C-alpha positions as CSV (number, residue, x, y, z in Angstrom):
1,X,0.0,0.0,0.0
2,X,1.4,3.4,-1.0
3,X,1.2,6.2,1.5
4,X,-0.2,9.5,0.2
5,X,2.2,12.4,-0.3
6,X,-0.5,14.9,0.8
7,X,-3.5,15.1,3.1
8,X,-5.6,18.0,4.2
9,X,-3.0,19.0,6.9
10,X,0.2,17.2,5.8
11,X,2.5,17.2,2.8
12,X,5.7,15.2,2.1
13,X,9.0,17.0,1.8
14,X,9.4,15.6,-1.7
15,X,6.2,17.3,-2.8
16,X,7.2,20.6,-1.2
17,X,10.3,20.7,-3.3
18,X,9.7,22.7,-6.5
19,X,6.7,24.6,-5.0
20,X,6.8,28.3,-6.0
21,X,7.6,31.0,-3.4
22,X,5.5,34.1,-4.2
23,X,5.5,37.7,-3.1
24,X,2.2,39.2,-1.7
25,X,1.2,40.3,-5.2
26,X,1.4,36.7,-6.4
27,X,4.7,37.1,-8.4
28,X,7.0,34.1,-8.3
29,X,10.3,34.8,-6.5
30,X,11.8,31.4,-6.7
31,X,10.9,27.9,-5.5
32,X,11.4,25.6,-2.6
33,X,14.7,23.7,-3.3
34,X,14.7,21.7,-0.1
35,X,13.7,21.8,3.6
36,X,16.0,21.4,6.6
37,X,14.7,19.4,9.5
38,X,15.8,19.6,13.1
39,X,17.1,16.2,13.8
40,X,16.0,16.0,17.4
41,X,12.5,17.5,17.2
42,X,11.7,16.6,13.6
43,X,10.4,20.1,13.0
44,X,11.2,22.0,9.8
45,X,13.7,24.7,10.7
46,X,14.3,26.3,7.3
47,X,13.2,26.1,3.7
48,X,15.9,26.6,1.1
49,X,14.6,28.7,-1.8
50,X,16.3,28.7,-5.2
51,X,16.4,32.2,-6.5
52,X,17.4,33.9,-9.7
53,X,19.6,32.5,-12.4
54,X,18.9,31.5,-16.0
55,X,18.7,27.8,-17.0
56,X,20.2,27.0,-13.6
57,X,23.2,29.2,-14.1
58,X,23.8,31.8,-11.4
59,X,21.1,30.4,-9.2
60,X,21.4,31.2,-5.5
61,X,20.1,29.2,-2.6
62,X,18.6,31.2,0.2
63,X,17.7,29.6,3.5
64,X,14.5,31.1,4.9
65,X,12.9,30.5,8.3
66,X,9.9,28.1,7.7
67,X,7.7,30.4,9.9
68,X,8.2,33.2,7.2
69,X,6.3,31.1,4.6
70,X,2.5,30.7,4.4
71,X,1.0,28.1,2.1
72,X,-1.8,29.7,0.0
73,X,-3.8,26.9,-1.8
74,X,-5.4,29.3,-4.3
75,X,-2.0,30.6,-5.3
76,X,-0.5,27.1,-5.5
77,X,2.6,28.1,-3.5
78,X,4.1,29.6,-0.4
79,X,3.6,33.3,0.1
80,X,6.3,35.3,1.8
81,X,6.0,38.9,3.0
82,X,9.7,39.7,2.9
83,X,10.6,42.2,0.2
84,X,12.6,40.8,-2.8
85,X,15.5,43.2,-2.0
86,X,15.7,41.9,1.5
87,X,15.7,38.3,0.3
88,X,18.5,39.1,-2.2
89,X,20.6,40.5,0.7
90,X,19.9,37.5,2.9
91,X,22.3,34.7,3.6
92,X,23.0,32.3,0.8
93,X,24.2,28.7,0.6
94,X,27.0,28.0,-1.9
95,X,26.7,24.7,-3.8
96,X,30.0,23.5,-2.2
97,X,29.1,24.5,1.4
98,X,27.1,22.7,4.0
99,X,24.1,24.8,5.0
100,X,25.0,25.5,8.6
101,X,28.8,25.9,8.6
102,X,30.4,29.2,9.8
103,X,27.4,30.4,11.8
104,X,24.8,30.2,9.0
105,X,21.9,29.4,11.4
106,X,22.7,32.6,13.4
107,X,23.0,34.7,10.2
108,X,19.6,33.5,9.1
109,X,17.9,34.3,12.4
110,X,19.6,37.7,12.6
111,X,18.7,38.7,9.0
112,X,15.1,37.7,9.1
113,X,14.3,38.4,12.8
114,X,12.1,41.4,12.0
115,X,10.0,39.5,9.4
116,X,9.0,36.6,11.6
117,X,5.7,36.3,13.3
118,X,5.8,36.6,17.1
119,X,6.2,33.3,18.8
């Protein structure tokens, strides 16, 4: 028996990959490249958005706090209220680096602190 990759409240990480990330006006900014899970809690810590580039050349990977994304079924993607300029200035992951080396988690938290919903 195959398990579903989506229910009313759940979605598999594999199905999240490739989902568009949209600005509040519905314009596509990029797409979810991957999600990073906290090993001990199993919670999603960050989404990694692929951003920019042409035909895969010059594409950057921006880790975003998962809490900054809101799934909007009618839009078919994740909406983010962070301005494009601020996203472009945010931390990036180089293809050759591991996502959290050299204080990456701290850089993500610091850069996006003002854009996250109150806990």
